[in-house]
C-alpha positions as CSV (number, residue, x, y, z in Angstrom):
1,X,26.9,20.7,9.8
2,X,24.3,19.8,7.5
3,X,21.1,21.9,7.8
4,X,18.5,19.0,8.0
5,X,19.8,17.6,11.1
6,X,18.7,18.3,14.6
7,X,20.7,17.7,17.8
8,X,19.1,15.5,20.5
9,X,20.8,14.9,23.6
10,X,20.6,11.2,24.7
11,X,21.8,10.3,28.1
12,X,23.6,7.1,28.0
13,X,24.6,4.9,31.2
14,X,28.3,6.1,31.3
15,X,28.3,8.9,28.6
16,X,26.3,12.0,27.8
17,X,26.9,12.6,24.2
18,X,25.2,14.5,21.2
19,X,24.0,12.5,18.3
20,X,22.4,13.6,15.2
21,X,19.0,12.3,13.7
22,X,18.3,13.0,9.9
23,X,15.1,14.7,9.5
24,X,12.6,13.6,6.4
25,X,13.6,16.4,3.7
26,X,10.1,16.2,2.0
27,X,7.9,16.1,4.9
28,X,4.6,18.1,4.7
29,X,4.5,18.9,8.1
30,X,5.9,21.9,9.6
31,X,8.0,22.2,12.9
32,X,10.6,24.0,14.9
33,X,14.0,22.6,15.1
34,X,13.9,21.3,18.5
35,X,13.7,17.7,19.6
36,X,10.4,17.7,21.2
37,X,8.7,19.0,18.0
38,X,10.8,16.7,15.8
39,X,9.4,13.8,17.6
40,X,6.0,15.1,17.4
41,X,6.2,15.4,14.0
42,X,7.7,12.2,12.7
43,X,6.4,9.7,15.6
44,X,9.9,8.8,16.7
45,X,10.7,9.2,20.5
46,X,14.5,9.0,22.2
47,X,14.7,6.6,24.7
48,X,17.0,8.2,27.3
49,X,18.7,5.2,28.8
50,X,19.6,3.5,25.8
51,X,19.8,6.6,23.0
52,X,17.8,4.4,20.6
53,X,14.5,5.5,18.5
54,X,11.0,4.1,18.9
55,X,8.1,4.7,16.6
56,X,4.7,5.3,18.4
57,X,2.1,3.8,16.3
58,X,-1.2,5.2,16.1
59,X,-4.6,4.5,14.1
60,X,-5.8,7.6,12.5
61,X,-9.7,7.7,12.4
62,X,-9.5,9.8,9.3
63,X,-7.6,7.0,7.5
64,X,-8.6,3.5,8.9
65,X,-11.9,1.8,8.1
66,X,-13.0,-1.2,10.4
67,X,-14.8,-4.3,9.3
68,X,-17.3,-4.1,12.3
69,X,-18.3,-0.8,11.5
70,X,-19.3,-1.8,7.6
71,X,-22.7,-3.1,6.4
72,X,-23.3,-4.0,2.7
73,X,-21.5,-2.1,0.1
74,X,-19.3,0.9,0.7
75,X,-20.4,4.5,-0.2
76,X,-17.2,5.9,-1.7
77,X,-19.0,9.4,-2.0
78,X,-19.6,9.3,1.8
79,X,-16.2,7.7,2.8
80,X,-14.2,10.5,0.8
81,X,-16.6,13.6,0.7
82,X,-16.5,13.4,-3.2
83,X,-17.2,11.4,-5.9
84,X,-13.8,10.7,-8.1
85,X,-12.0,7.8,-9.4
86,X,-11.5,5.0,-6.9
87,X,-8.5,2.9,-7.1
88,X,-7.8,-0.5,-4.7
89,X,-4.5,-1.8,-3.8
90,X,-4.5,-5.6,-2.3
91,X,-1.8,-6.2,-0.2
92,X,-0.6,-2.6,0.8
93,X,2.3,-3.7,3.1
94,X,3.8,-0.7,4.6
95,X,2.0,1.6,2.6
96,X,4.7,2.9,0.2
97,X,2.6,2.6,-2.9
98,X,-0.4,4.5,-1.3
99,X,1.8,7.3,0.2
100,X,3.5,7.9,-3.0
101,X,0.4,7.5,-5.6
102,X,-2.0,9.6,-3.3
103,X,0.2,12.4,-3.8
104,X,0.7,12.1,-7.5
105,X,-2.7,11.6,-8.0
106,X,-5.0,14.0,-5.7
107,X,-7.9,13.7,-8.0
108,X,-7.9,9.8,-7.3
109,X,-9.3,8.2,-4.2
110,X,-7.2,5.2,-2.8
111,X,-8.4,2.2,-0.6
112,X,-5.8,0.0,1.0
113,X,-6.4,-3.7,1.9
114,X,-3.9,-5.3,4.3
115,X,-4.2,-8.5,6.1
116,X,-1.0,-8.7,8.0
117,X,-1.6,-7.0,11.4
118,X,2.0,-5.3,11.9
119,X,2.1,-4.1,8.2
120,X,-1.4,-2.8,8.4
121,X,-0.7,-0.9,11.5
122,X,2.3,0.6,10.3
123,X,0.7,1.7,6.9
124,X,-2.1,3.4,8.9
125,X,0.0,5.4,10.9
126,X,2.4,6.4,8.0
127,X,-0.5,7.5,5.9
128,X,-2.3,9.3,8.8
129,X,1.3,11.3,9.6
130,X,1.0,12.3,5.9
131,X,-2.0,13.9,6.3
132,X,-3.3,12.1,2.9
133,X,-7.1,12.8,2.5
134,X,-7.7,10.6,-0.2
135,X,-6.5,7.5,1.1
136,X,-8.1,5.0,3.4
137,X,-7.1,1.5,4.7
138,X,-8.6,-1.6,6.0
139,X,-7.3,-4.7,7.7
140,X,-9.2,-7.6,6.0
141,X,-9.3,-10.8,4.0
142,X,-9.1,-9.3,0.3
143,X,-11.6,-11.7,-1.1
144,X,-14.3,-11.7,1.4
145,X,-14.0,-7.7,1.7
146,X,-14.3,-7.3,-1.9
147,X,-17.5,-9.8,-2.5
148,X,-19.4,-8.0,0.4
149,X,-18.4,-4.6,0.5
150,X,-17.3,-3.4,-2.9
151,X,-20.0,-2.3,-5.4
152,X,-19.8,-4.0,-8.4
153,X,-18.4,-2.0,-11.3
154,X,-16.8,0.6,-9.1
155,X,-13.4,0.4,-9.2
156,X,-11.1,2.2,-11.8
157,X,-8.1,0.1,-10.6
158,X,-6.7,-2.8,-8.9
159,X,-3.1,-3.0,-7.8
160,X,-1.9,-6.0,-6.9
161,X,1.9,-5.8,-6.3
162,X,3.6,-9.1,-4.9
163,X,0.7,-11.2,-3.6
164,X,1.7,-14.0,-1.4
165,X,2.5,-16.8,-3.8
166,X,2.1,-19.7,-1.4
167,X,4.7,-21.7,-3.1
168,X,3.9,-25.3,-1.8
169,X,1.5,-26.9,-4.0
170,X,-0.6,-27.9,-1.3
171,X,-1.3,-24.1,-0.3
172,X,-2.0,-23.2,-3.8
173,X,-5.7,-23.0,-3.2
174,X,-4.9,-19.6,-1.0
175,X,-3.4,-17.8,-4.1
176,X,-5.3,-14.4,-4.7
177,X,-5.0,-14.6,-8.2
178,X,-6.9,-17.8,-9.2
179,X,-9.8,-19.0,-11.1
180,X,-12.0,-19.4,-8.1
181,X,-11.5,-15.5,-7.5
182,X,-11.6,-13.7,-10.8
183,X,-15.5,-13.5,-11.2
184,X,-15.2,-11.2,-7.7
185,X,-11.9,-9.1,-9.0
186,X,-13.3,-8.5,-12.4
187,X,-17.0,-8.0,-11.0
188,X,-15.4,-4.9,-9.0
189,X,-14.1,-3.3,-11.9
190,X,-15.7,-0.6,-14.1
191,X,-15.7,-1.3,-17.8
192,X,-12.5,0.2,-18.9
193,X,-11.0,-0.4,-15.6
194,X,-7.6,-2.0,-14.9
195,X,-5.9,-4.5,-12.9
196,X,-2.1,-3.8,-12.5
197,X,-0.2,-6.9,-11.2
198,X,3.7,-7.6,-10.1
199,X,5.4,-10.7,-8.8
200,X,8.5,-12.3,-8.5
201,X,7.3,-15.9,-8.4
202,X,7.9,-17.5,-12.0
203,X,5.7,-20.3,-11.0
204,X,2.6,-18.1,-9.9
205,X,3.4,-15.6,-13.0
206,X,2.7,-18.3,-14.9
207,X,-0.2,-19.2,-13.1
208,X,-1.5,-15.8,-13.5
209,X,-1.2,-15.6,-17.4
210,X,-3.2,-18.7,-17.5
211,X,-6.2,-17.3,-15.4
212,X,-6.0,-14.3,-17.6
213,X,-6.1,-16.0,-20.6
214,X,-9.0,-18.1,-19.5
215,X,-10.7,-14.7,-19.0
216,X,-10.3,-13.1,-22.2
217,X,-13.6,-12.9,-23.0
218,X,-13.5,-10.0,-20.3
219,X,-9.9,-9.1,-20.0
220,X,-7.6,-7.6,-22.5
221,X,-4.1,-7.5,-22.0
222,X,-2.4,-4.1,-22.0
223,X,0.9,-1.9,-21.4
224,X,1.9,-2.1,-17.6
225,X,2.5,1.6,-16.1
226,X,4.6,1.9,-13.5
227,X,3.2,3.6,-10.2
228,X,4.6,7.2,-9.3
229,X,7.1,5.8,-6.8
230,X,9.1,3.6,-8.9
231,X,12.5,4.7,-9.2
232,X,15.1,4.0,-12.1
233,X,15.3,0.3,-12.8
234,X,12.0,-0.4,-10.5
235,X,8.7,-1.4,-11.7
236,X,6.7,-0.7,-9.0
237,X,8.8,1.0,-6.2
238,X,7.4,-1.0,-3.1
239,X,9.2,-2.2,-0.5
240,X,8.8,-5.7,-1.5
241,X,10.2,-4.9,-4.8
242,X,13.7,-3.2,-3.7
243,X,14.4,-6.5,-1.7
244,X,14.0,-8.7,-4.7
245,X,15.9,-6.6,-6.7
246,X,19.0,-6.9,-4.0
247,X,18.3,-10.6,-4.2
248,X,18.5,-10.4,-7.9
249,X,15.0,-11.9,-8.5
250,X,13.5,-11.3,-11.9
251,X,10.1,-9.0,-11.7
252,X,7.2,-10.0,-13.9
253,X,4.1,-7.8,-14.4
254,X,0.9,-8.0,-16.1
255,X,-1.6,-5.4,-16.8
256,X,-5.1,-6.2,-17.8
257,X,-8.3,-3.9,-18.9
258,X,-12.0,-4.9,-18.3
259,X,-13.8,-5.2,-21.9
260,X,-17.1,-4.1,-22.7
261,X,-19.6,-7.0,-23.0
């Protein structure tokens, strides 16, 4: 029997059987090998009448920032309790990038922005369960949040992986990476700060390259650095990329650095 499995008794309508649930082998949490402690550690609970698992979502106050609590520019030293480099991810999804990168770079503080409520709640819960101290996440509209709450020249790197391509022409005005938003994005970066971008949408990537070229006096193109969570054959290691790879889509990346003006 594998050593990383814990027996859990699940009562079905007509059958009492013993099932085995895999434990996360890389978990930083310590627990005794009992069903109760496993559930507490992972956030899953067993529904006895069906034998299925359901995740209990929790918002950790140590992880989340709430827009209603903010006024003016963020004080990162107060938020993180230290003055370190700050990386910001726009569109954090389920938090895969943040989990891996925050562990790989404990000397860096990370802030994630996610608008979709279900993904934001999942990511906030996931980050909290990992006990990460150098990550925060907020549910907000990215451009508005950056313009109102991010101090100019305070971000060392912007990570923008698989932003919504808004493929219909009449929706292109909603795209994040367009000329109208570049002033806000570039303004957040310190001199020498980077913007790392990935997308599977060829049309959107062409627009991104045009926008980057139009900002050539402020941004220079550099080599793209793969995040810590990227596995063999991956460029970013995010859930979206893995889905698109299975669909055999081409992934395009672009990395830019803010020039000294």
